[in-house]
DOBA-278071 format. One line per 10 residues: their letters; for each residue x, y, z of C-alpha. Coordinates in steps of 0.5 Angstrom, whole numbers. Each point is the difference from the previous one (the first is absolute). Layout:
// DOBA-278071
A> X/Y/Z  ...;
//
This chain:
// DOBA-278071
MAKCIENNTI> 280/19/69  7/-3/1  4/-3/-5  7/-3/0  4/2/-6  7/-3/1  6/1/5  -4/0/6  -4/6/-3  -7/1/1;
EIVPYECPPL> -5/5/-4  -6/3/3  -5/0/-6  -7/3/1  -6/-5/-1  -7/3/-1  -5/-5/2  -6/-1/-6  -7/2/2  -4/-5/3;
QNITCSNGKK> -4/-4/-5  -7/-4/3  -1/-7/-2  -6/-5/0  2/-6/3  -3/-6/-3  -1/-4/6  -5/6/2  5/2/6  2/7/2;
PVLAYDEYYC> 6/2/-3  6/1/5  6/5/0  7/-4/-1  7/3/-1  4/-1/-6  7/-4/-1  4/6/3  -5/0/6  -1/8/-2;
CQHYVCDCVC> -7/1/-4  -6/-3/1  -5/-3/-5  -7/-4/1  0/-8/0  -5/-5/1  2/-5/6  -1/-7/-2  -6/-3/4  -2/-8/-2;
EGWGDPHYIT> -6/-3/3  -3/-7/0  -6/-3/3  -5/-5/0  1/-6/-5  4/3/-2  0/7/-3  5/4/-2  1/8/-1  7/1/-2;
FDGLYYSYQG> 5/6/2  -3/3/-6  -7/-1/1  -1/-6/-5  -6/-5/3  1/-7/-2  -2/-7/4  4/-6/0  -2/-7/3  7/-3/1;
NCTYVLMEEI> 2/-5/5  7/1/2  5/5/3  2/6/-5  4/6/-1  -4/5/3  5/6/-1  8/0/-1  5/5/-3  2/-1/-7;
TPKFNLKIYI> 6/3/2  2/-2/7  1/7/4  -3/-2/7  -1/-7/-1  -7/0/2  -4/-6/-3  -8/-2/2  -3/-7/-1  -7/-1/0;
DNVFCDPTED> -3/-7/2  -7/-2/-4  -4/-6/2  -6/-3/-2  -5/3/5  -7/-2/-2  -2/-8/-1  -5/1/-6  4/5/-4  7/1/-3;
VSCPRSLTIE> 1/6/4  6/2/4  2/5/6  6/3/3  2/-4/6  7/3/1  5/5/-2  8/-1/1  4/6/0  8/0/-2;
YGFKIVTLIN> 3/6/3  8/0/2  1/-7/3  -7/0/3  -5/-5/-3  -7/2/3  -7/-4/-1  -6/4/1  -6/-6/0  -7/-1/2;
HNLVGAPQLE> -2/-7/2  -7/1/-1  -3/2/-7  -7/-2/2  -2/4/6  3/5/5  8/1/-2  5/-3/4  6/4/-2  8/-2/2;
ALENGEKLKL> 6/3/-2  6/-5/-1  7/0/0  4/-7/-2  -7/-3/2  0/3/7  -5/4/2  2/8/1  -3/3/6  -3/7/-2;
PHSKDGIKIM> 1/5/0  7/-2/-3  6/5/-2  6/-2/-2  5/0/-6  -3/6/-3  -7/-2/0  -6/0/4  -6/-5/0  -6/2/4;
SSGINLVYEI> -8/-2/1  -6/3/0  -4/-6/2  -3/0/-8  7/1/-4  7/-1/1  4/6/-2  7/-1/-2  5/6/-1  7/2/-2;
PRLKVVITFG> 0/8/2  7/1/-3  -4/-1/-7  -7/2/2  -2/-7/-2  -7/-2/3  -3/-7/-1  -7/-2/3  -3/-7/0  -6/-2/3;
MTGFSVNLPY> -6/-5/-1  1/-2/-8  3/7/-2  6/4/0  3/7/-2  7/1/-2  2/8/0  7/2/-3  2/7/-1  2/2/-7;
QNFGGNTEGH> 6/3/2  3/-7/2  -3/-5/-4  -3/4/-6  1/-4/-7  3/-5/3  -5/-5/2  -3/-7/-3  -4/-6/2  -8/0/1;
CGTCTNNQAD> 0/7/3  3/2/-7  5/6/-2  -1/7/4  1/4/-6  -7/4/0  -2/-4/-6  -4/-6/0  2/-2/-7  6/-3/3;
DCRLPTGELV> -2/-3/6  -1/-8/-3  7/-1/0  3/-7/-1  7/-1/4  3/0/-7  -2/7/-1  -5/-2/-5  -7/4/0  -7/-4/0;
GNCAVMADYW> -7/3/-1  -3/-4/6  3/0/7  -4/-6/2  5/-3/-5  6/3/2  -1/-2/7  1/-7/-2  7/1/-1  2/3/7;
PAGNIYQPNC> 1/-6/4  4/1/6  7/-4/-3  3/0/7  -5/-4/3  -1/-8/-1  -7/0/-3  -1/-7/-4  -8/1/-1  0/7/-3;
PTPPSVPTDV> -2/-1/-8  6/2/-5  -3/5/-5  3/-1/-7  7/3/-2  -3/6/-4  -8/2/0  -1/-1/-7  -8/-1/0  -4/6/1;
PESPLEPTPC> -2/1/7  -7/-2/2  -4/6/4  0/0/7  -5/-4/4  -6/4/1  -6/-1/4  -5/-5/-2  -7/4/0  -2/0/7;
KPDSICDMIK> -3/5/5  5/2/4  -1/1/7  -2/7/2  6/1/5  4/1/-7  -5/6/-1  3/4/6  6/1/-4  -4/5/-5;
ESVFAECHPF> -5/2/5  0/6/5  4/-3/5  6/1/-4  -2/6/-4  5/4/3  5/-4/-3  -2/-1/-7  3/7/-2  7/-2/2;
VSPDNFYKGC> 0/-8/-1  -4/-3/-5  -4/-6/2  -1/-3/-6  5/-5/0  -1/-2/8  -8/-1/-2  2/-4/-6  4/-5/5  -5/0/5;
VFDSCHVLNP> -5/-2/-5  5/-6/-3  1/-2/7  -8/0/2  -1/-5/-7  6/-4/1  1/-1/8  -4/-4/5  3/4/6  -4/7/0;
TVECTSLQTY> 5/3/4  5/0/-6  -4/5/-2  2/5/6  7/0/-3  -2/4/-6  -3/5/5  5/0/5  6/1/-6  -5/6/-3;
AAACAQAGIC> 0/3/7  7/-1/1  2/4/-7  -5/5/3  3/1/6  7/1/-3  -3/5/-5  -2/4/7  -8/-2/0  -1/-5/6;
IHWRNHTKIC> -7/-4/-1  -3/-3/6  -3/-6/-4  0/-6/4  -6/2/4  -4/0/-6  0/-8/-1  0/-6/5  4/-5/-4  6/5/0;
ANDCPSDKVY> -1/2/7  7/0/4  0/-1/8  6/3/4  2/-2/7  -4/3/6  6/5/1  0/2/-7  -4/4/-5  -1/-1/-8;
KPCGPVEQPT> 3/6/-4  0/0/-8  6/4/0  5/0/6  7/1/0  4/-6/-2  5/2/6  -5/1/6  3/5/5  3/-3/6;
CEDNPEETTL> 2/3/7  7/-2/-2  0/4/-7  6/5/-2  -3/7/-2  6/1/-4  0/-7/-4  -4/0/-6  -6/-4/-2  -3/-2/-7;
NFTTEGCFCP> -6/3/-1  -4/-6/-3  -7/-2/3  -3/-7/0  -7/-2/3  1/-5/7  -1/0/7  2/6/4  0/3/7  -6/5/1;
EGMKLFNKES> 1/7/0  4/3/5  4/-6/1  6/-3/-2  4/-6/0  4/-1/6  6/-3/-4  0/-3/-7  1/-7/3  -5/0/5;
GICVKKCGKL> -6/2/-4  -4/3/6  -3/7/-1  1/5/6  -3/7/1  6/2/4  8/-1/-1  3/-1/7  2/-5/5  -4/-6/-1;
LTHNWGLIFQ> -1/-6/4  2/-7/-3  -4/-6/2  2/-7/0  -5/-1/-5  4/4/-5  -5/6/0  2/7/1  -4/5/5  0/7/2;
FNEKFEYKCQ> 0/1/8  -8/0/2  -2/-2/-7  -6/-5/1  -1/-5/-6  -3/-7/-1  4/-6/0  -3/-7/-1  -7/2/2  3/3/6;
DCICDKPTKT> -1/8/2  8/2/2  3/6/2  8/2/0  1/1/7  5/6/1  1/-1/8  1/-8/-1  3/1/-7  -4/-7/-2;
VICKPKTCPV> -6/-1/-4  -7/-1/5  -5/-4/-4  -7/-2/2  -6/-4/-4  -4/4/-5  -7/1/2  -5/-1/-6  -6/3/-1  -7/-4/0;
QPSALCTDPG> -2/-1/-7  -7/-1/-2  -2/-6/-4  -1/1/-8  -6/0/-3  0/-5/-6  -6/1/-5  3/-2/-7  0/-7/-2  5/-5/2;
FVAVNQTNPA> 3/5/5  1/-2/8  3/4/6  6/-3/2  5/3/5  7/2/-3  6/4/1  -1/8/-1  3/2/-6  1/7/3;
DPCCFTYVCQ> 3/-3/6  3/-7/-1  0/0/8  -7/0/1  -6/-4/-3  -6/2/-4  -7/-3/-3  0/0/-7  -5/-3/-5  4/-6/-4;
CQINTCPVNS> -2/-4/-6  -2/-7/1  -2/-3/-7  -3/-6/3  -6/4/3  -1/3/-7  -7/-1/-3  -1/-5/-6  0/4/-6  -2/-3/-8;
KSCPVGYRPV> 0/4/-6  -2/-1/-7  2/4/-6  -3/1/-7  3/-3/-6  7/3/-2  2/1/8  3/-4/5  0/1/8  6/3/3;
LSVPEGKCCP> 1/-1/7  3/6/4  1/3/7  -1/8/-1  5/4/5  -3/1/7  -4/-6/-1  0/-7/3  -5/-4/-4  2/-2/-8;
EYSCEPKRVC> -5/3/-5  -2/-2/-7  0/4/-6  -1/-2/-7  6/1/-4  0/1/-8  3/-6/-4  4/1/-6  -6/-2/-5  -6/3/-4;
VHKDVEYQPG> -7/-2/2  -6/0/-5  -7/-3/2  3/-3/7  6/-4/-4  7/2/1  5/0/-6  8/1/0  3/5/-3  1/-1/-8;
SSVPANPCQE> -6/-5/0  -6/1/-5  -6/2/4  -7/-2/-4  -4/6/-1  -4/3/-6  1/-4/-6  2/6/-4  6/2/5  6/-3/2;
CICTNEVDPK> 1/0/7  7/-1/4  2/0/8  5/6/0  5/1/6  -2/7/1  -4/2/6  -7/2/1  1/6/5  -8/-1/2;
SDLFKVVCEF> 1/-8/2  8/-1/0  -1/-6/-5  3/0/-7  -4/3/-5  -4/-4/-6  2/4/-6  -5/-2/-7  2/2/-7  -5/-1/-6;
PLCDETCDMG> 4/-4/-5  3/3/-6  -4/-1/-6  3/-1/-7  -4/6/-4  4/-1/-6  -4/-2/-6  1/-2/-7  -1/5/-6  -8/1/-1;
YGYVETTSDE> -1/-2/7  -2/5/7  1/-2/7  -7/0/3  -1/-1/8  -5/-6/1  -6/1/5  0/-8/2  4/-3/6  7/0/-5;
CCGKCVQNQC> 5/4/3  3/3/-6  -4/2/-7  1/-2/-7  2/2/-7  -6/1/-4  0/1/-8  -2/7/-1  3/1/-7  1/-4/-6;
VLNLNGTKQL> 7/-1/-3  2/1/-7  6/-2/-4  1/5/-6  7/-2/-3  3/-2/6  -2/6/4  -5/-1/6  -6/4/0  -5/1/6;
LKVKTWSPPE> -8/1/-2  -5/1/4  -7/-2/-1  -2/3/-6  2/1/-8  6/2/-2  4/1/-7  7/2/-1  1/7/-2  4/-2/-6;
NMCERYTCMR> -5/-5/-3  -7/2/2  -3/-6/-4  2/-5/6  -4/0/6  1/-4/6  -5/-1/5  1/-2/8  -6/-4/2  -1/-3/7;
TGDTLTALSS> -3/-7/0  -1/-2/8  7/2/3  4/0/-6  1/5/-5  1/-2/-7  3/5/-6  -4/-1/-7  3/3/-6  -4/2/-7;
LTICPSFQES> 2/3/-6  -4/5/-4  -1/-1/-8  0/7/-4  -4/0/-6  3/2/-6  2/7/-1  2/4/-6  3/7/1  -2/2/-7;
NCQPDTIQTA> -7/0/1  0/5/6  -2/7/0  7/4/2  1/1/7  -5/-5/3  5/-6/1  0/-2/8  0/-6/4  -7/-3/2;
ANGCCKICVE> -2/1/7  3/-7/2  7/3/-2  1/-6/-4  -3/1/-7  1/6/-5  -7/4/-3  -1/6/-4  -6/3/-3  -1/-3/-7;
KDKACKIVNM> 0/5/-6  -7/-2/-3  -3/0/7  3/6/3  -3/7/2  -2/4/-6  -5/5/-3  -6/-2/-4  -3/4/-4  -8/0/0;
KTRVTRDGCQ> -5/5/-3  -7/1/4  -5/5/1  0/4/6  -6/-1/4  -2/4/6  -7/1/4  -4/-3/-6  4/5/-5  5/-2/-5;
SEQEVDMPYC> 5/2/-5  -2/0/-7  6/-3/-3  5/-6/3  6/3/3  7/-3/2  0/-3/7  6/-4/0  1/-4/7  6/-5/3;
EGSCNTFTKY> 0/-7/0  5/-5/2  4/-4/5  5/3/5  4/-4/5  -4/-2/7  2/-5/5  -1/-2/7  6/-4/4  2/-1/7;
SEAAAAMEHS> 5/5/3  5/-3/6  2/7/2  -7/2/1  -2/-7/2  -7/1/-4  -2/0/-7  2/5/-5  -4/3/-5  2/4/-6;
CSCCRETRSS> -6/2/-5  1/4/-7  -5/2/-5  -1/2/-7  -2/8/1  1/6/-4  6/4/1  -1/6/-5  -7/3/-1  -4/6/-2;
NRTVDLLCLD> -7/3/1  -4/1/-7  -7/3/-1  -6/-3/-4  -7/3/-1  -5/-4/2  -7/0/-3  -6/-1/5  -7/-3/-2  -4/7/1;
GSRFTHTYMH> 5/3/-5  5/3/5  7/0/0  6/0/5  7/0/0  3/-7/3  8/-1/2  3/-7/0  7/-3/1  3/-2/-6;
VEECGCGHTE> 6/-5/1  6/1/-3  5/-5/3  0/-6/4  4/-3/5  1/-5/6  -1/4/7  1/-3/7  -7/0/4  -2/-2/7;
CTTTAGLRAR> -2/-8/0  -7/-2/3  -1/-6/4  -6/-4/1  -2/-1/7  2/-6/3  -3/-5/4  0/2/8  5/-3/3  -3/-6/5;
RKRSSTLL> 2/1/7  4/-5/3  -3/-3/6  4/-1/6  -1/-4/6  3/-1/7  2/-7/3  -3/0/7;
//
């Protein structure tokens, strides 16, 4: 690299290029190589491609999608710092009688000293495209002052070869292609900033960024064009911007599905179909003219073509079909500059494709101005009709068979002979055979079946409740057919209900007509819910479902509520005593449906602890009173003398025979833990004894020794309690109500 030092001294400095770094383009395009500021090293950049279509939908230079419905002329693109003095304006106009949606009507391009307008005069049908300069129509192709303007029959193409700028404009759609080398980081307007960063695309003329490009778009009216009817936005967008208008819930036309189906499948890996599909759905739901949907497919196909994927898509739909002149053929990816007989092989042409009407294979244009396709480029005869023919070439003109006669160097013609056409057989209702021009050969006639609706049979149709009859003429048919279309209502027992209204049904259910569609009937659904019952009950009450026709249950008393020293206590149907005072007894009793708590107090007999045997004081079975074994009634040993008798024999003398006598503690009480009666039995019995012997004298004079038990000590001992047999429980009689 040469470097100027001083005194006309130049120093050669070695300059090593950094390695190439691959990048990802935010607009989904393929990166391209560009030179640095010294035009020495190359690096990858993302060219600027802005697209718009429909009503209208934008994809900025950096690939950001948004929709904007302004009705004015706006700055589509201009340079932040003027370098090439290129400005592009877009004129949007309302294009639907029922919706406030707009469509691009024209592009105005300022470059150098020329102002050119690319305009479409028909927004609801086949495009009528013109290029105007100062209001005067330009004859295309046009090449002057460093710009080229061409027409493919479907699109107008504006080209600045020096800057490698290509702008296309067609039926409610456009594309702006700028090289990053010349315009990177230096654009603003509706197409955003070409920085490979979507975050700075919504840029106001002041340089301020906003979060919504649909809000930003209001601030770019074309200032040098008088537009008294354009709304003036507020000086600064202070409010939070509303979300962009989204499609109302509807069923989009099936043509939109083509974008995501197999027709475009080859292009999906290279150009994402999502934004184009979103725009198509919006147009399908908001614009009556179905051909507007074609712009989404056309724009997507053009983006695919620039990515090197050519899609033949128009032959898959009827409403987007395109008719070319008889001497031209339709191509989805043809050269913007079509080859002619006058081409200079050394002249470079821009490698940019567009769809349109082109010469058939093996033919080229005689010259750019004529638009006539020829097989050979040689000496040609120009007839006074303004047409060009080769010698001995046969052709058809104004329903005549003609030949370019070489000997006479004149055109010789004779009337064209048409073949005899058979009469048409019309069997469908409403069709009759008529004689009309043959579409394949406008010079001849043919018989076709033509619809005459006045010959259709009378038809009437009644629809069930909730549906209304709809009259339509199916494609390919003549006579109208009736079908039943669901209303936006609910139907219950042959009665229609509006969304949000109450629907009488089960008395214990609340039914509402919703706006949710039932897929089986396509009517709105009736949704029923049980009422929300209050199951909260006061203390002592429980919620019980009823078996009657009432929708909710009721609170039923199931426990008594005691108020003891300011504290509430629940008591079931039974008797209860406070643990700290067993002499108080509370009983919960039921009287009909009411539970009542009754209280009682046990009065204990007088008790003298001094009159008790040691270690016998205890609480009575009722848990309230104290009891003990009194000293004079306690279990003790009693001395007695008696003769021992055995089998008719007895002792000669009385012997000591002590025994045990007295009271022991015995009780019966109810056990809550066991839920049954608890018995405790204690008896006065010997605690210590010994065996003694005595001689017994019998009547026959014999003697024998007898051993008996001699009680030495008595005490209370636990023993099993015996129960008397109770009455057999009476069997409960049951019955069944028939």
